[in-house]
C-alpha positions, 0 to 999 in steps of 0.5 A: 787781673792779678793772677800770675798764671799764663793767659789762654790764647784765644783764636779767631775761630773761637772768638766767633763761637764765643760771641753767639752765646754772649750775645744770646745771653744779653738778649734774653736778659733784656727780653725778660725786662720788657716782655712782662709789660704786655702781660699786665692784664693777663697776669693781674687777672690770673694771679688776682693782682693789679697793675701796680702789683705787676709793676712791682714785680717788673721794677724788682727784677730790674733793681735786683740786677742793678743792686747785684751787678757791682758785687757780681762784677767783682766776683768774676776775678775770684770765681773766674768769668766763665764760671760766673756766667754758667752759674748765672745761666742756671740760676736764671733757668730755675727762676724762669721755670719757677715763674711759669708755675707761679700760683700767686704774685709772691712766687712770681716775684721770687722766680722772676724778680729774685732768681732771674734778677740774681742770675742776670747779675751773675752772667751779664758782667762776664759778657762785657768783661770777656768782650773787652778782654778778647777783642784787643782794638777799639774797631773789633771791640766796637763790632763785637759790642755792637752785636752784644748791645744790639741784641740787648736792645733787640731783646728789650724791643721784641720782649713785647712782640714775642711775649705778647704773641706767646701770651695771646697764643698760648699763656703768659706762663709759656713766655717763661718757658720760652726763656728757660728754653733759650737759657738751655740753648745758651748753656750748651753753646757756652762750652765754646766760652773761653776765659782768657785769664785764670780765676784768682781764688785768693782774691778777697771780696768786700762783703760789707761793701756788697751789702751796703751798695745793694741795700742803698740802691734797693731802698733808693728805688723803693722810695721811688715806687712808694710815691704813689701810695705814701709821700712821707714813706717815699721821702724817708726811703729816699733819705735813708737810701742816700745815707746808705750809699754815702756810708758805702763810699765812706766804707770803700774809701777807708778800706782803700786808705788801709790798703785793702781791696774794696768792692769798687775802687773810688778811682774809677769815678776819677775818669771824666770820660767814663763818668759822662758815658755812664750818665748816657748809659743810665739815661738810655735805659731809663728812656727805653724801659720807661717808654716800654712800661708806660706805652704798654700799660696805657694800650692795655689798661686804657685802650684795652688792647690785648698782649699780641696787639700791644706787642705788634705796635712795639714792632716799630721800636724793634725795627728801629733798634734792629736797623741801627744795631746792624749799622753799628759797625759801619757807623763805628768805623765812619764816625766818632763815639761822641757823634753817635751818642749825640745823634741817638739822643736827638732822634730818641727825644724827637721820638718821644715828642712825636709820640706825644703829638701823634697819639693825642686825640687819635684813637688808632693804634698806629699813631704810635708807630712813628714815634716808637720807631724814632726812639728805637732807632735813636737808642739803637744808635747809641747803645753800643758807643756808650758801652765802648767808651766806658769799657775802653777807658780802663785797662785789663786789670779793672774790667771786673770793676768797671763792667759791673759798675757799668751794667749796675748803672744801666740796669739802675736806669732801667729800674728807675725808668720803670719806677718813675714813669710807671708810677706817674702813670699808675697814679693818674691812670684811673682819674685822667689816664690821657694827662698821666700818659702825657706827664710820664712821656714828658718826664722821659723826654726831660731825662733824655735832655739830661743825657744829651747834655752829658754827651756834649761834654764828652771829649771828641777824641776816643778814650785811651785806657792807658792815659785816662785810667786810674793806676792799677795800684788802686786795686792791688791786693792787700 
């Protein structure tokens, strides 16, 4: 960080108190990304929409997060990490209440996709920045990230179960009230959050870069979502999105050459270890959210299970993530990060294969359990080491930028997973639902192979921020 003010001391006791609200924040944001998957039929009937309308709402939520993570990560330096965290909580809470009262799909999109998405983008970067800053060594940081990433994985995995139970027992609207209550609890606990470095209000903010990066990501994923209705529109949006993102990098590079502060330092992409780990993060969340949407929609629309039945089936994935997350600390002490990520991908891909093989021709719901358990276990094993490799590859002064980039890449993976796999399912669900389900899962397995390939090229030794990070001069103030 660039502030010259003295850092605030952080004691062991305050570390423990800080970790709870940070982990709960990651839990509820991940929960929000998956709990709507079991409400597809209920929301469709109540708001007079269809599966595609709910898919748009889910994907937009994930996309808003991805589009705004980089700008919001950068804002933490200017506004302060705790202030951004608190502002995000309040924005999210308002969105949850508005979603609960939605009279139609438009208001639901405003509350859930927009306000909850913006709130998440504001509060998640501080979670990872603060964790990296206050836990000084790799092992303690790995344990902290294990708790936080584990809660994120558990949130994504229990979203269908908790959301299904609330939807079936009360109403889908009550699930958003549940989110608002958890946010209220985090607001109270956030009083224990300490920002170790003061905010720097004089630090400039690249508004043009923020607009270009957000617009490019929105248009790009919008193109993927258009595949089920208009292939020509899809092609146009994909090309336009790519051009906007290319323009963003040209803009950033021009500002850097002029000695001005850019939204995102291009030097971040010169770290080979971080680049590869970012690919693994993106793929992990593509697999998790893609599987969650496809299996949930298939169970409800094709096999006509209700919300709670669908959620109960997903307890297999929840159990897998929970067990592997609880083991994150001991695993980090015993094995290298690369080894854990490799093992995670192998197990998760095997889970997709088992899910395909056992479900075909078997009407029983429990044939989904073994595959989901393996997917949850594999993803749980590698969520923490992937985050740790990326964050630990950079020094303190670049944590705002790399945290925003890391979370953006992960949430972009979530939105792409839901968009691609969901679109494949939606296109074929009326004519040949079994084939559409199979194709969607095969695509997710192929995506997993890409992540596995990237992991193979990760260095065997642990990353060194001092050795591998770009020079701090790359982000100095103009």
